[in-house]
N, C-alpha and C positions, 0 to 999 in steps of 0.2 A: 492499409490499415484503417480501421474504422475510428470514428471519433467516440471517445468514452462518454457515457451518459453523465449528466450533471451530478446525480447522486453518488456515483463512483468517485468523481473528482472531489466532492464535498467531504465524503467519509474519509478518503485517503488523506486529504489536507488536515482534517481534524485529528486523525490518529497520528499523523506525522508531527503535528504541533505538540500534542500531549506526550508523545513517547519518542521524541527525536533520538535519544541516545540508544534506543533498543533496535532501531532499523539500520540495516546495512545495504550494501549494493548486491547482496545475494538474494535471489528470488525465494529459494527454499526456506531460508531462515526468516525472511519477512513473512512468508506464508504461515509459519509456526507462530510468529509474534502476533499476527492479526488474529489467529485462532485463539490465542491466550487473552488478548486485551479487548476483543469485541465479540458480541454475540451475533454471529452471522449464521443463518440457517442453511444457506446454500453454498455448496463447495465452489460452484462456478463464480458466484459473486465474491467469495473470499479470495479466489485466485485473481480476479480482475482488480480487486483493491490492492492486493499484494503487488501485482504488476505495476499499477499506477504509482505506488510508493517507491518501488525499485527504480522506476524511470526518474522520479523526482530526486531521489538520492544520487543517482548517477549524474543527473544534470547539474546538481549542486557541486559535485566533485569536479566536474569539467570547468566550471567557472572560476 
């Protein structure tokens, strides 16, 4: 796996901080939430942000 770019990490952290209650451990639902709350022009970038958020949510649940 590749290391995520800094802008992906920063955007995902900001969205997760502002909308913590809306994100779950499901990638598809997170993708829809990212589409609603952020103006992302690229589908690829939206998916990478949703993926980063899903990983962070799953990591928090394991702890």
